[in-house]
MDTraj code that builds the backbone (N, CA, C; nanometers):
import mdtraj as md
import numpy as np

residues = "UNK UNK UNK UNK UNK UNK UNK UNK UNK UNK UNK UNK UNK UNK UNK UNK UNK UNK UNK UNK UNK UNK UNK UNK UNK UNK UNK UNK UNK UNK UNK UNK UNK UNK UNK UNK UNK UNK UNK UNK UNK UNK UNK UNK UNK UNK UNK UNK UNK UNK UNK UNK UNK UNK UNK UNK UNK UNK UNK UNK UNK UNK UNK UNK UNK UNK UNK UNK UNK UNK UNK UNK UNK UNK UNK UNK UNK UNK UNK UNK UNK UNK UNK UNK UNK UNK UNK UNK UNK UNK UNK UNK UNK UNK UNK UNK UNK UNK UNK UNK UNK UNK UNK UNK UNK UNK UNK UNK UNK UNK UNK UNK UNK UNK UNK UNK UNK UNK UNK UNK UNK UNK UNK UNK UNK UNK UNK UNK UNK UNK UNK UNK UNK UNK UNK UNK UNK UNK UNK UNK UNK UNK UNK UNK UNK UNK UNK UNK UNK UNK UNK".split()
xyz = np.array([
    [-0.7557, -2.4762, 1.9318],
    [-0.8297, -2.3697, 2.0249],
    [-0.6659, -2.2943, 2.1000],
    [-0.6851, -2.1762, 2.0721],
    [-0.5857, -2.1187, 2.1445],
    [-0.5932, -2.0395, 2.3120],
    [-0.5146, -2.0794, 2.4104],
    [-0.5298, -2.0246, 2.4961],
    [-0.4725, -1.9230, 2.5565],
    [-0.5624, -1.8334, 2.6165],
    [-0.4761, -1.6828, 2.6498],
    [-0.4160, -1.7354, 2.7882],
    [-0.3112, -1.6824, 2.8072],
    [-0.2445, -1.6514, 2.9215],
    [-0.2950, -1.5551, 3.0421],
    [-0.2281, -1.5840, 3.1407],
    [-0.3369, -1.4644, 3.2416],
    [-0.2392, -1.3656, 3.2448],
    [-0.2923, -1.2536, 3.2439],
    [-0.2026, -1.1265, 3.2666],
    [-0.1521, -1.0794, 3.3789],
    [-0.0294, -1.0431, 3.3948],
    [0.0821, -1.0003, 3.5034],
    [0.0295, -0.8514, 3.5503],
    [0.0027, -0.9050, 3.7128],
    [-0.0448, -0.7414, 3.7366],
    [0.0943, -0.6914, 3.8011],
    [0.0852, -0.5687, 3.8341],
    [0.1575, -0.4885, 3.9049],
    [0.2916, -0.5503, 3.9823],
    [0.1555, -0.6246, 4.0982],
    [0.2363, -0.7208, 4.1869],
    [0.3222, -0.8144, 4.1287],
    [0.3317, -0.8721, 4.0446],
    [0.3786, -0.9973, 3.9528],
    [0.4934, -0.9212, 3.8979],
    [0.5060, -0.8366, 3.9020],
    [0.6046, -0.7854, 3.8034],
    [0.7713, -0.7699, 3.8934],
    [0.8933, -0.8074, 3.8646],
    [0.9684, -0.7871, 3.9520],
    [1.1047, -0.7243, 3.8673],
    [1.1480, -0.6255, 3.9500],
    [1.2367, -0.5331, 3.9066],
    [1.3747, -0.6421, 3.8724],
    [1.4158, -0.5780, 3.7580],
    [1.5214, -0.6744, 3.6925],
    [1.4561, -0.7892, 3.5945],
    [1.3636, -0.8246, 3.5899],
    [1.2845, -0.9079, 3.4937],
    [1.3243, -0.8862, 3.3390],
    [1.3791, -0.9392, 3.3027],
    [1.4658, -0.9286, 3.1487],
    [1.3958, -1.0125, 3.0611],
    [1.3631, -0.9573, 2.9304],
    [1.2971, -1.0788, 2.8530],
    [1.3202, -1.0485, 2.6722],
    [1.3423, -1.1028, 2.5791],
    [1.4142, -1.1297, 2.4526],
    [1.2926, -1.1627, 2.3340],
    [1.2917, -1.0832, 2.2337],
    [1.2146, -1.1101, 2.1507],
    [1.2766, -1.1958, 2.0381],
    [1.1976, -1.2547, 1.9317],
    [1.2423, -1.3073, 1.8591],
    [1.3220, -1.2497, 1.7668],
    [1.3904, -1.2325, 1.6767],
    [1.4333, -1.1629, 1.5577],
    [1.3699, -1.1289, 1.4465],
    [1.3967, -1.0132, 1.3251],
    [1.3094, -0.9962, 1.2252],
    [1.4082, -0.9249, 1.1404],
    [1.4275, -0.9314, 1.0159],
    [1.4388, -0.9091, 0.9336],
    [1.3993, -0.7839, 0.8253],
    [1.4799, -0.6826, 0.8074],
    [1.4018, -0.5846, 0.7507],
    [1.4696, -0.5773, 0.6066],
    [1.3484, -0.5466, 0.4945],
    [1.3653, -0.5021, 0.3576],
    [1.3506, -0.3801, 0.3216],
    [1.4503, -0.3742, 0.1982],
    [1.4203, -0.2465, 0.1648],
    [1.2825, -0.1847, 0.1180],
    [1.1980, -0.2640, 0.0409],
    [1.0848, -0.2551, 0.0140],
    [0.9905, -0.2192, 0.1254],
    [1.0168, -0.2745, 0.2743],
    [0.9415, -0.2217, 0.3768],
    [0.9879, -0.0843, 0.3984],
    [1.0520, -0.0848, 0.4277],
    [1.1546, 0.0584, 0.4813],
    [1.0731, 0.2131, 0.3367],
    [1.1059, 0.1483, 0.2151],
    [1.0296, 0.2613, 0.1513],
    [0.8741, 0.2562, 0.1309],
    [0.7923, 0.1545, 0.1528],
    [0.6673, 0.1531, 0.1421],
    [0.5934, 0.2002, 0.3216],
    [0.6726, 0.1900, 0.3933],
    [0.6716, 0.2490, 0.5241],
    [0.6499, 0.4224, 0.5199],
    [0.7915, 0.4282, 0.4833],
    [0.8026, 0.5746, 0.4588],
    [0.7500, 0.6928, 0.3294],
    [0.7281, 0.6035, 0.2419],
    [0.6008, 0.6844, 0.1613],
    [0.4715, 0.7170, 0.2270],
    [0.4334, 0.6546, 0.3220],
    [0.3167, 0.7023, 0.4064],
    [0.3026, 0.7788, 0.5013],
    [0.4373, 0.7523, 0.5638],
    [0.4641, 0.8250, 0.7097],
    [0.5770, 0.9212, 0.6992],
    [0.6894, 0.8853, 0.6410],
    [0.7977, 1.0049, 0.6659],
    [0.8551, 0.9907, 0.5420],
    [0.8120, 1.0482, 0.4308],
    [0.8563, 1.0407, 0.2917],
    [0.9512, 1.1780, 0.2382],
    [1.0870, 1.1476, 0.3230],
    [1.2066, 1.1984, 0.3131],
    [1.2766, 1.1129, 0.1963],
    [1.3078, 1.1950, 0.0955],
    [1.4012, 1.0817, -0.0197],
    [1.5307, 1.0232, 0.0027],
    [1.5553, 1.0237, 0.1561],
    [1.6555, 0.9231, 0.1679],
    [1.6010, 0.7984, 0.2624],
    [1.4643, 0.8041, 0.2393],
    [1.3856, 0.7000, 0.3117],
    [1.2867, 0.6237, 0.2111],
    [1.2588, 0.6956, 0.1059],
    [1.1576, 0.6285, -0.0005],
    [1.2299, 0.6292, -0.1505],
    [1.3608, 0.7033, -0.1289],
    [1.4332, 0.6637, -0.3150],
    [1.5477, 0.5871, -0.3044],
    [1.5672, 0.4848, -0.3010],
    [1.6736, 0.4048, -0.3097],
    [1.7847, 0.4532, -0.4272],
    [1.7492, 0.4954, -0.5335],
    [1.8889, 0.5665, -0.5957],
    [1.9076, 0.7111, -0.5564],
    [1.8402, 0.7760, -0.5024],
    [1.8819, 0.9487, -0.4475],
    [1.9331, 0.9053, -0.3085],
    [1.9222, 0.7841, -0.2508],
    [1.9776, 0.7507, -0.1224],
    [2.1422, 0.7217, -0.1418],
    [2.1555, 0.6680, -0.2132],
    [2.3112, 0.6648, -0.2779],
    [2.4333, 0.7518, -0.2386],
    [2.3167, 0.8749, -0.2507],
    [2.4028, 0.9939, -0.2554],
    [2.3851, 1.0457, -0.0620],
    [2.3463, 1.0146, 0.0354],
    [2.2760, 1.0589, 0.1194],
    [2.3928, 1.0113, 0.2159],
    [2.3956, 1.0669, 0.3463],
    [2.4949, 1.0173, 0.4570],
    [2.5287, 0.8644, 0.4602],
    [2.4041, 0.8392, 0.4583],
    [2.3871, 0.6620, 0.4515],
    [2.4282, 0.5720, 0.3889],
    [2.4201, 0.6292, 0.2402],
    [2.4591, 0.5476, 0.1096],
    [2.3907, 0.4651, 0.0763],
    [2.2388, 0.4674, 0.1213],
    [2.1110, 0.3524, 0.0969],
    [2.0244, 0.4546, 0.1656],
    [1.8968, 0.3703, 0.1091],
    [1.7377, 0.3983, 0.2479],
    [1.8169, 0.3111, 0.3423],
    [1.7574, 0.4091, 0.4912],
    [1.7556, 0.3732, 0.5773],
    [1.5936, 0.3902, 0.6160],
    [1.5434, 0.3369, 0.7202],
    [1.4234, 0.3224, 0.8017],
    [1.4181, 0.4504, 0.8811],
    [1.3014, 0.5008, 0.9060],
    [1.2941, 0.6285, 0.9598],
    [1.2646, 0.6062, 1.1278],
    [1.2895, 0.6720, 1.1925],
    [1.2675, 0.6662, 1.3343],
    [1.1656, 0.6465, 1.3684],
    [1.0251, 0.6993, 1.2941],
    [0.9001, 0.6357, 1.3266],
    [0.8891, 0.4949, 1.3238],
    [0.9456, 0.4314, 1.1925],
    [0.9489, 0.3214, 1.1722],
    [1.0242, 0.2115, 1.2502],
    [1.1031, 0.2408, 1.3000],
    [1.2084, 0.1998, 1.3909],
    [1.1020, 0.1545, 1.4973],
    [1.0640, 0.2781, 1.5538],
    [0.9536, 0.2820, 1.6826],
    [0.8702, 0.1879, 1.6691],
    [0.8038, 0.1371, 1.5244],
    [0.6664, 0.0637, 1.5109],
    [0.7284, -0.0679, 1.5012],
    [0.8361, -0.0729, 1.5008],
    [0.9166, -0.2421, 1.4761],
    [0.9114, -0.2945, 1.6195],
    [0.9931, -0.1746, 1.6930],
    [1.0078, -0.2047, 1.8260],
    [0.8689, -0.2628, 1.8596],
    [0.7503, -0.1716, 1.8622],
    [0.6369, -0.2235, 1.9027],
    [0.6071, -0.3543, 1.9181],
    [0.6273, -0.3889, 1.7725],
    [0.5784, -0.4769, 1.7005],
    [0.6526, -0.5902, 1.7913],
    [0.7509, -0.6143, 1.8175],
    [0.8505, -0.7063, 1.9000],
    [0.8123, -0.7005, 2.0427],
    [0.8052, -0.5859, 2.0907],
    [0.7843, -0.5263, 2.2057],
    [0.6656, -0.6443, 2.2433],
    [0.5487, -0.6199, 2.1767],
    [0.4000, -0.7126, 2.1982],
    [0.4400, -0.8516, 2.2431],
    [0.5719, -0.9001, 2.1025],
    [0.5354, -1.0257, 2.1502],
    [0.6125, -1.0981, 2.2821],
    [0.6895, -0.9834, 2.3476],
    [0.7400, -1.0539, 2.4698],
    [0.6623, -0.9977, 2.5764],
    [0.6005, -0.8677, 2.5707],
    [0.5550, -0.8113, 2.6778],
    [0.3720, -0.7980, 2.6915],
    [0.2967, -0.8457, 2.5901],
    [0.1769, -0.8348, 2.5680],
    [0.0998, -0.9389, 2.7184],
    [0.1829, -1.0035, 2.7591],
    [0.0879, -1.0410, 2.9194],
    [0.1128, -0.9728, 3.0062],
    [0.1588, -0.8473, 3.0203],
    [0.1482, -0.7789, 3.1262],
    [-0.0125, -0.6734, 3.1078],
    [-0.0329, -0.6562, 3.2296],
    [-0.2128, -0.5686, 3.2091],
    [-0.1669, -0.4686, 3.2606],
    [-0.1324, -0.3954, 3.1314],
    [-0.1234, -0.2141, 3.1124],
    [-0.2219, -0.1428, 3.1181],
    [-0.2345, -0.0548, 3.1993],
    [-0.3207, 0.0522, 3.1635],
    [-0.3323, 0.1520, 3.0744],
    [-0.1901, 0.1660, 3.0469],
    [-0.1584, 0.2594, 2.9359],
    [0.0060, 0.3083, 2.9588],
    [0.0637, 0.3759, 2.8503],
    [0.1896, 0.4154, 2.8774],
    [0.1803, 0.5486, 2.8783],
    [0.3099, 0.6323, 2.9665],
    [0.2565, 0.7683, 2.9665],
    [0.4066, 0.8391, 2.9624],
    [0.4881, 0.8027, 2.8832],
    [0.5843, 0.8376, 2.8264],
    [0.7327, 0.8080, 2.7790],
    [0.8380, 0.8611, 2.7426],
    [0.9746, 0.7766, 2.7105],
    [1.0653, 0.8502, 2.7111],
    [1.1485, 0.8261, 2.8293],
    [1.2787, 0.8956, 2.8682],
    [1.4001, 0.8597, 2.7805],
    [1.5156, 0.9151, 2.7769],
    [1.6325, 0.9108, 2.6880],
    [1.6430, 0.7919, 2.5915],
    [1.5239, 0.8879, 2.4937],
    [1.5009, 0.8231, 2.3615],
    [1.6161, 0.8020, 2.2176],
    [1.6719, 0.7434, 2.2139],
    [1.7981, 0.7832, 2.1354],
    [1.7931, 0.6482, 2.0283],
    [1.8233, 0.6834, 1.8942],
    [1.8628, 0.6108, 1.8080],
    [1.9725, 0.6141, 1.7430],
    [2.0832, 0.5317, 1.7803],
    [2.2490, 0.4841, 1.7950],
    [2.2939, 0.4777, 1.6717],
    [2.2081, 0.3930, 1.5713],
    [2.2393, 0.3244, 1.4412],
    [2.1340, 0.3124, 1.3642],
    [2.1818, 0.4032, 1.2435],
    [2.0610, 0.3300, 1.1279],
    [2.0175, 0.1834, 1.0936],
    [1.8685, 0.1803, 1.0571],
    [1.8610, 0.0659, 1.0539],
    [1.8458, 0.0276, 0.8755],
    [1.9293, -0.0359, 0.8437],
    [1.9304, -0.0708, 0.7188],
    [1.8350, -0.1925, 0.6565],
    [1.8314, -0.2321, 0.5344],
    [1.7621, -0.2857, 0.4556],
    [1.8937, -0.4205, 0.4708],
    [1.8016, -0.5590, 0.4849],
    [1.9100, -0.6702, 0.5325],
    [1.9214, -0.6590, 0.6621],
    [1.8981, -0.5670, 0.7842],
    [1.9398, -0.5539, 0.9408],
    [1.7960, -0.6763, 0.9862],
    [1.8876, -0.7956, 1.0765],
    [1.7790, -0.8488, 1.1458],
    [1.8083, -0.8470, 1.2707],
    [1.7191, -0.7360, 1.3220],
    [1.6824, -0.7076, 1.4884],
    [1.5789, -0.7713, 1.5864],
    [1.6441, -0.7813, 1.6694],
    [1.5757, -0.7964, 1.8322],
    [1.5622, -0.7291, 1.9507],
    [1.4561, -0.7469, 2.0034],
    [1.4304, -0.6348, 2.1153],
    [1.4653, -0.7018, 2.2600],
    [1.4942, -0.6333, 2.3604],
    [1.4886, -0.6449, 2.4877],
    [1.4492, -0.5754, 2.5655],
    [1.4022, -0.5922, 2.7078],
    [1.3102, -0.5397, 2.7860],
    [1.3920, -0.5708, 2.9034],
    [1.3487, -0.4589, 3.0216],
    [1.4059, -0.4811, 3.1848],
    [1.3475, -0.4233, 3.2407],
    [1.2816, -0.4947, 3.3281],
    [1.2209, -0.3667, 3.4426],
    [1.2948, -0.2944, 3.5345],
    [1.3476, -0.1374, 3.5368],
    [1.4266, -0.0751, 3.6377],
    [1.3502, -0.0486, 3.7830],
    [1.2374, -0.0619, 3.7691],
    [1.1927, 0.0230, 3.8737],
    [1.0330, 0.0080, 3.8465],
    [0.9737, 0.0058, 4.0028],
    [0.8259, 0.0458, 4.0055],
    [0.7752, 0.0750, 4.1391],
    [0.6819, 0.1786, 4.1523],
    [0.6166, 0.2218, 4.2802],
    [0.4212, 0.2385, 4.2507],
    [0.4101, 0.1633, 4.3768],
    [0.2536, 0.1775, 4.3893],
    [0.1912, 0.3645, 4.3674],
    [0.0699, 0.3437, 4.3134],
    [-0.0086, 0.4814, 4.3143],
    [-0.0302, 0.5598, 4.4317],
    [0.0322, 0.6632, 4.4500],
    [0.0114, 0.7503, 4.5633],
    [-0.1643, 0.7669, 4.5441],
    [-0.2037, 0.7788, 4.4657],
    [-0.3593, 0.8304, 4.4937],
    [-0.4364, 0.7353, 4.5326],
    [-0.3846, 0.5701, 4.5325],
    [-0.4973, 0.5196, 4.5945],
    [-0.5695, 0.3970, 4.4870],
    [-0.5389, 0.4902, 4.3467],
    [-0.5827, 0.3957, 4.2631],
    [-0.5185, 0.2908, 4.2056],
    [-0.6399, 0.1823, 4.1384],
    [-0.5432, 0.0230, 4.1520],
    [-0.4553, -0.0002, 4.0279],
    [-0.3286, 0.0958, 4.0769],
    [-0.2280, 0.0875, 3.9694],
    [-0.0798, 0.1099, 4.0154],
    [-0.0009, 0.0724, 3.9615],
    [0.0991, 0.1291, 3.9669],
    [0.1985, 0.1694, 3.8571],
    [0.3274, 0.2330, 3.8328],
    [0.3824, 0.2495, 3.7695],
    [0.5197, 0.1866, 3.7494],
    [0.5425, 0.1296, 3.6262],
    [0.6730, 0.0757, 3.5913],
    [0.7723, 0.1408, 3.5433],
    [0.8961, 0.1371, 3.5159],
    [0.9756, 0.1829, 3.4224],
    [1.0596, 0.0616, 3.3540],
    [1.0515, 0.0704, 3.2194],
    [1.1488, -0.0186, 3.1277],
    [1.1991, 0.0361, 3.0931],
    [1.3693, -0.0470, 3.0438],
    [1.4592, -0.0277, 2.9793],
    [1.4449, -0.0840, 2.8891],
    [1.4566, -0.0482, 2.7333],
    [1.4365, -0.1427, 2.6058],
    [1.5774, -0.0762, 2.5310],
    [1.5713, -0.1927, 2.4636],
    [1.6932, -0.2107, 2.3390],
    [1.6590, -0.2725, 2.1992],
    [1.6848, -0.2427, 2.0787],
    [1.6507, -0.2575, 1.9951],
    [1.8149, -0.3234, 1.9275],
    [1.8820, -0.4746, 1.8964],
    [1.9848, -0.4328, 1.8493],
    [1.9576, -0.4924, 1.6953],
    [2.0776, -0.4892, 1.6070],
    [2.1063, -0.5552, 1.5250],
    [2.1659, -0.6413, 1.5135],
    [2.1971, -0.7755, 1.3805],
    [2.2800, -0.8678, 1.3714],
    [2.4064, -0.8744, 1.4009],
    [2.5121, -0.7475, 1.3896],
    [2.5845, -0.6803, 1.4868],
    [2.6332, -0.6783, 1.6359],
    [2.4865, -0.7040, 1.6690],
    [2.5012, -0.6305, 1.8171],
    [2.4967, -0.5014, 1.8433],
    [2.4857, -0.4322, 1.7481],
    [2.4960, -0.2822, 1.7734],
    [2.3632, -0.1876, 1.8078],
    [2.3256, -0.1373, 1.8969],
    [2.2518, -0.0743, 1.9235],
    [2.1619, 0.0231, 1.8376],
    [2.0733, 0.0051, 1.8181],
    [1.9512, 0.0705, 1.6955],
    [1.9010, 0.1822, 1.7438],
    [1.8010, 0.1026, 1.8666],
    [1.7361, 0.2039, 1.9675],
    [1.7396, 0.1548, 2.1077],
    [1.7997, 0.2527, 2.1785],
    [1.7086, 0.2478, 2.3108],
    [1.6688, 0.3620, 2.3830],
    [1.5878, 0.3187, 2.5185],
    [1.4836, 0.4256, 2.5825],
    [1.4719, 0.3771, 2.6968],
    [1.3832, 0.4441, 2.7843],
    [1.3183, 0.4173, 2.9225],
    [1.1505, 0.4232, 2.8907],
    [1.0843, 0.3483, 2.9161],
    [0.9390, 0.3580, 2.9217],
    [0.8643, 0.3582, 2.9912],
    [0.7718, 0.4602, 3.0353],
    [0.6956, 0.4802, 3.1773],
    [0.5642, 0.3950, 3.1646],
    [0.5229, 0.3365, 3.2152],
    [0.4050, 0.2512, 3.1780],
    [0.3110, 0.2230, 3.3324],
    [0.2118, 0.2689, 3.3164],
    [0.0520, 0.2188, 3.3933],
    [0.0235, 0.0850, 3.4280],
    [0.0518, 0.0502, 3.5406],
    [-0.0225, -0.1243, 3.5220],
    [-0.0960, -0.1467, 3.5831],
    [-0.1985, -0.2139, 3.5911],
    [-0.3045, -0.2638, 3.6658],
    [-0.2626, -0.3832, 3.7766],
    [-0.3389, -0.2898, 3.9068],
    [-0.3089, -0.4159, 4.0284],
    [-0.4184, -0.4875, 4.0647],
    [-0.3623, -0.5763, 4.1516],
    [-0.4763, -0.7077, 4.1943],
    [-0.6172, -0.6255, 4.2450],
    [-0.5927, -0.5025, 4.3338],
    [-0.7388, -0.4522, 4.3828],
    [-0.7748, -0.3716, 4.3122],
])
top = md.Topology()
chain = top.add_chain()
for i, resn in enumerate(residues, 1):
    res = top.add_residue(resn, chain, resSeq=i)
    for name in ("N", "CA", "C"):
        top.add_atom(name, md.element.get_by_symbol(name[0]), res)
traj = md.Trajectory(xyz[None], top)
């Protein structure tokens, strides 16, 4: 029987709270399959042609990188009682995500502010990174989220 952990409310979240996900290895087949469906550019979908690209091999599309981030973020932050996400700031793809790369995600709460409208929620800004096995940043950004309060 699975036990669901209680959801953290806005009041429970502390500035500086940091978390780290498990790691995940990306395959060429996964990159190609995702790209064929969602971002069918040749350097994502054709391993032979991609040898002639700037990258020298297929690389994951930015949309795929974000989807992998979301999967790993859910592992570490699904216990937060989010209303919704409302935006990303300073979104950067710093290094290509390549077949065979093993990545993990970290998160850190940068700031929080209660709702000025009196609604039972507050705004939290988190800083997120995805790093590969060489400790290179693949992706980083700030995410602005609404989180339920206790009242």
